[in-house]
C-alpha positions in Angstrom: 99.8 90.2 109.7 97.3 92.5 108.0 96.2 95.9 109.3 93.3 98.0 108.2 94.1 101.4 106.8 91.6 104.2 106.4 92.6 106.8 103.9 90.8 110.2 104.0 91.4 112.5 101.1 91.4 116.3 101.0 88.1 116.2 99.0 86.4 114.2 101.8 86.5 110.8 100.2 87.3 107.8 102.4 88.9 104.5 101.2 89.7 101.4 103.2 92.5 98.9 102.5 93.9 95.9 104.2 97.6 95.5 103.8 100.5 93.7 105.4 101.9 95.7 108.3 105.4 95.5 106.8 104.5 97.1 103.4 106.7 99.9 102.3 105.0 103.3 102.0 105.8 103.5 98.2 104.0 100.2 97.7 101.1 101.5 99.7 101.0 104.5 97.4 100.8 102.2 94.4 97.8 100.4 95.9 96.1 103.7 96.7 96.7 104.8 93.1 95.0 101.6 91.9 91.8 102.4 93.8 91.8 106.2 93.6 93.4 107.0 90.3 95.7 109.4 92.0 99.2 109.1 90.7 101.8 108.0 93.3 104.0 110.9 92.6 101.2 113.3 93.5 100.4 111.6 96.8 101.4 112.8 100.2 100.4 110.5 103.0 100.1 112.1 106.4 100.0 110.3 109.7 99.7 112.3 113.0 100.8 115.5 111.2 103.9 113.9 109.6 104.5 112.9 106.0 105.3 109.3 105.6 108.6 108.5 103.9 108.5 106.2 100.9 111.4 104.0 102.0 109.9 103.3 105.4 107.6 100.4 106.2 104.1 101.1 107.7 104.9 99.2 110.8 107.7 101.7 111.5 105.0 104.3 112.2 102.8 101.9 114.1 105.7 100.9 116.4 106.3 104.6 117.2 102.7 104.9 118.2 101.7 101.3 119.2 98.5 101.3 117.2 98.9 98.4 114.8 95.9 96.6 116.4 93.7 99.5 115.5 92.8 101.2 112.3 95.7 103.2 110.8 94.2 106.5 109.6 96.1 108.4 106.9 95.3 111.7 105.2 95.9 111.8 101.5 96.8 115.1 100.0 97.1 115.6 96.2 
């Protein structure tokens, strides 16, 4: 199942991705790097005030907040 992810950067840019809900955060960072040019090692993904852990899957965060049927909005700091 795919989910829609909205990524908002600290310089006010907005990107949208569709990814599988069970993608690992580190793989998501790779996809973000492809569209933004921001190196994965420089990315910090924030969801509801918490930094996402590379070894966790995105659906881990969705299960905590029961939002996988809605847009998943992340802040990207670099």
